[in-house]
C-alpha positions in Angstrom: 10.4 11.6 16.4 12.1 11.2 13.2 10.9 9.3 10.5 13.8 8.1 8.2 12.3 7.7 4.4 14.8 4.4 3.5 15.4 1.7 0.6 16.4 -1.7 1.0 18.1 -3.8 -1.8 16.2 -7.3 -1.4 19.6 -9.6 -2.9 22.2 -7.5 -0.9 20.3 -6.5 1.8 22.2 -3.2 2.0 19.8 -0.2 3.1 20.0 3.5 2.0 18.5 6.5 3.7 17.0 8.9 1.4 15.8 11.5 3.9 15.8 11.8 7.7 13.0 14.6 8.9 10.9 15.7 12.0 8.0 15.3 9.6 5.6 12.3 10.0 6.2 10.9 6.6 4.4 7.4 5.6 3.8 5.3 3.4 6.1 5.7 -0.1 5.2 5.4 -3.4 8.1 4.9 -6.0 7.6 6.5 -9.4 7.2 4.3 -12.6 10.5 6.4 -13.8 12.4 5.5 -10.4 13.2 9.3 -10.1 11.2 10.0 -6.6 9.1 8.9 -4.0 5.5 9.6 -3.2 4.8 10.2 0.4 1.8 11.6 2.8 2.0 13.8 5.8 -0.2 15.8 7.7 -3.2 15.4 5.5 -1.1 16.1 2.6 1.1 14.3 -0.4 4.9 15.1 -1.1 7.4 14.3 -4.5 10.7 13.3 -2.9 13.0 14.1 -5.5 16.0 11.4 -5.1 18.6 13.2 -6.6 18.2 15.8 -4.0 15.9 14.6 -1.5 13.5 17.1 0.1 9.4 17.4 0.4 7.8 18.9 -2.1 4.1 19.6 -2.0 1.7 18.1 -4.3 -1.1 20.3 -5.1 -4.4 18.0 -4.2 -7.3 20.6 -5.2 -9.0 21.6 -2.4 -9.2 18.0 -0.8 -8.3 17.4 2.5 -7.0 14.8 5.1 -5.5 12.5 3.0 -4.3 9.2 4.7 -2.2 7.1 3.4 -3.7 5.5 0.5 -2.3 6.8 -2.2 -0.5 5.7 -5.3 0.6 6.2 -8.7 -0.6 4.7 -11.7 1.6 2.1 -14.0 1.9 4.8 -16.6 2.9 7.8 -14.0 0.1 10.4 -14.9 -2.0 9.9 -12.2 -2.0 9.0 -8.3 -4.8 7.5 -6.5 -5.8 9.4 -3.2 -8.2 9.1 -0.6 -9.2 12.2 1.5 -11.1 11.2 5.0 -12.1 14.1 7.0 -14.2 11.7 9.2 -14.4 8.5 10.6 -15.9 5.7 7.8 -15.6 9.1 5.3 -12.7 7.7 2.8 -13.5 7.7 -0.5 -10.8 7.4 -3.7 -10.0 10.4 -5.8 -8.0 10.0 -8.9 -5.8 13.2 -9.6 -2.8 14.5 -12.0 0.8 13.0 -10.6 1.6 16.5 -10.6 -1.0 18.1 -8.9 -4.2 19.1 -10.1 -8.3 18.7 -10.1 -9.1 15.4 -8.0 -11.9 13.1 -9.7 -14.3 10.8 -7.4 -14.0 7.5 -8.4 -15.8 5.8 -5.4 -19.1 7.4 -4.5 -19.5 4.9 -1.5 -17.6 5.4 1.8 -15.9 4.1 3.5 -13.1 2.8 0.2 -9.7 2.8 0.9 -7.6 2.5 -2.4 -4.7 -0.1 -2.5 -3.8 -1.3 -6.1 -3.6 0.0 -9.9 -4.1 -2.8 -12.6 -1.2 -3.0 -14.4 -3.0 -1.6 -17.2 -4.0 1.1 -15.4 -8.0 0.6 -16.5 -8.5 -0.5 -13.2 -8.2 -0.2 -9.0 -8.4 -2.4 -6.3 -9.6 -1.1 -2.9 -10.7 -2.6 0.8 -14.5 -1.1 1.5 -17.1 -1.8 4.0 -20.3 -2.9 2.6 -23.5 -3.6 4.7 -21.3 -3.6 7.7 -18.7 -5.9 6.7 -15.2 -5.7 5.2 -14.5 -6.4 1.9 -12.4 -5.8 -1.3 -13.6 -4.5 -4.7 -12.2 -3.4 -8.2 -13.8 -0.6 -10.1 -12.9 1.2 -13.6 -11.0 3.9 -13.2 -12.9 5.7 -15.7 -16.3 5.0 -14.2 -18.4 2.0 -13.4 -20.1 -0.3 -11.4 -18.2 -1.4 -8.0 -17.5 -5.3 -8.2 -17.4 -6.6 -4.6 -14.9 -9.7 -4.9 -14.8 -10.8 -2.1 -16.7 -10.2 1.7 -18.0 -11.7 4.9 -17.6 -11.0 8.7 -14.1 -11.0 8.6 -11.8 -8.3 8.2 -10.0 -8.0 4.9 -7.3 -5.3 3.7 -4.0 -4.0 1.3 -5.6 -5.5 -2.0 -3.0 -5.1 -4.7 -2.6 -6.6 -8.2 0.2 -8.7 -9.2 2.6 -7.7 -11.9 0.2 -10.1 -14.1 -2.7 -8.7 -13.2 -3.9 -12.8 -12.5 -4.0 -12.3 -8.7 -5.2 -9.7 -6.0 -3.1 -10.2 -3.3 -4.8 -9.0 0.5 -4.7 -9.7 4.0 -7.3 -11.0 6.3 -8.2 -12.8 9.5 -10.3 -15.2 8.1 -8.0 -17.8 9.0 -7.3 -17.0 12.7 -4.8 -14.3 12.6 -4.3 -11.9 10.4 -2.3 -13.2 7.5 -1.8 -13.1 3.8 -3.8 -14.2 0.9 -4.3 -14.3 -2.6 -7.2 -14.6 -5.2 -8.0 -14.6 -9.0 -9.1 -11.5 -10.6 -12.8 -12.3 -10.2 -12.7 -13.2 -6.6 -12.4 -17.0 -7.1 -10.2 -19.5 -5.4 -8.7 -17.8 -2.5 -5.7 -18.9 -0.6 -3.7 -18.4 2.3 -0.7 -17.4 1.5 1.3 -16.9 4.9 0.1 -18.5 8.2 2.8 -18.7 11.0 2.9 -16.4 14.3 3.4 -13.1 13.2 0.7 -11.0 12.0 1.0 -10.0 8.2 0.0 -7.1 6.9 0.3 -5.3 3.1 1.6 -7.7 0.7 3.4 -5.6 -2.2 3.8 -8.0 -5.1 7.1 -7.0 -6.8 7.0 -5.5 -10.9 9.2 -7.9 -12.0 6.6 -10.9 -10.6 9.5 -12.4 -8.4 9.2 -11.3 -5.0 6.2 -9.9 -2.2 7.7 -7.6 0.6 5.0 -7.6 3.6 4.9 -5.9 7.0 4.9 -8.7 10.1 4.0 -7.7 13.7 4.4 -10.0 16.5 2.4 -12.8 17.2 -1.4 -11.2 18.9 -1.0 -7.7 17.7 -4.4 -6.4 17.5 -4.6 -4.3 14.2 -1.9 -2.5 12.3 -0.8 0.2 14.9 2.2 2.6 15.1 4.7 2.1 17.4 5.8 -1.6 17.2 8.9 -3.7 16.1 8.1 -4.8 13.3 10.1 -6.9 10.8 10.2 -6.3 6.7 10.3 -9.8 5.3 10.2 -11.3 1.8 8.8 -14.1 0.1 8.6 -15.7 -3.2 5.6 -14.4 -5.4 4.3 -17.7 -5.9 4.4 -18.9 -2.4 6.9 -20.5 0.0 8.9 -19.3 2.8 9.5 -16.1 3.8 12.7 -14.6 5.3 13.3 -11.5 7.2 15.0 -8.6 5.8 14.8 -6.0 8.2 13.4 -5.0 12.1 13.0 -1.7 12.6 10.3 0.3 14.5 7.3 1.4 12.9 4.4 -0.3 11.7 1.3 2.0 10.4 2.6 4.0 8.0 5.9 2.1 7.6 5.2 0.0 4.6 1.1 0.6 3.8 1.1 1.7 0.0 2.9 0.1 -3.0 6.6 0.7 -2.6 9.0 -0.9 -5.3 11.4 0.7 -7.4 10.6 -0.2 -11.3 13.4 -2.8 -11.5 12.3 -4.7 -8.8 15.5 -5.2 -7.0 14.3 -2.6 -4.3 11.4 -1.0 -1.8 10.8 2.1 0.2 9.8 2.0 3.3 9.7 4.6 6.7 11.5 3.7 10.1 10.7 5.6 12.8 13.0 6.6 16.3 11.4 5.8 19.7 
């Protein structure tokens, strides 16, 4: 199977292939300087320079079994990563973006990172606490976890808006998995999509205009790999979405923050059947 790392221009619809590889890469992040992507594969992290595309290993300081919940800080200095050596063991660490010694941020497991605050001082993540899914934040440099929302429903994919006022996420609290947003303090939760598709992983653009996300066919359970899915775009203020692209993928295609710094393009992975 081939994994194709690509980006799409949201205005023109133009797609560009960055790299095709037999390695099962997932979840591209765009670095703040616009010069590279960060992807995961085989429990490790790799830098993918855009001027000479190749998979360059990033030293992860003895961590193993990294999942695809990873992302680079707004200043480009740090990477959030989540080692998951066993079921329910994921915890968030941060490490230098060029590789180095990781530091534990979330002592409680499981915790799955999904977003940095715009000022780089906080992270937001999905967690399970007392047997229930929820969304939490905590200071990167240490401090108390703040559980913003939790109940018997499934919550995932939290990410800060560009202005830091909102946290977007996906949840099935309305019946079908759809996109939601809430205030930074966890108040005023609002359902933002609610059609037939099963919607996952909302990513607000850095210019504050758009939101891209992954849409599965109706009645899909979870966010599996090996499906015909769509990349969709909607205004960050809400409103009708539009289909950008259909492709074969799912898990790994669009899990992590993926926008280019200019807010015009975002990266994704498509897979051969």
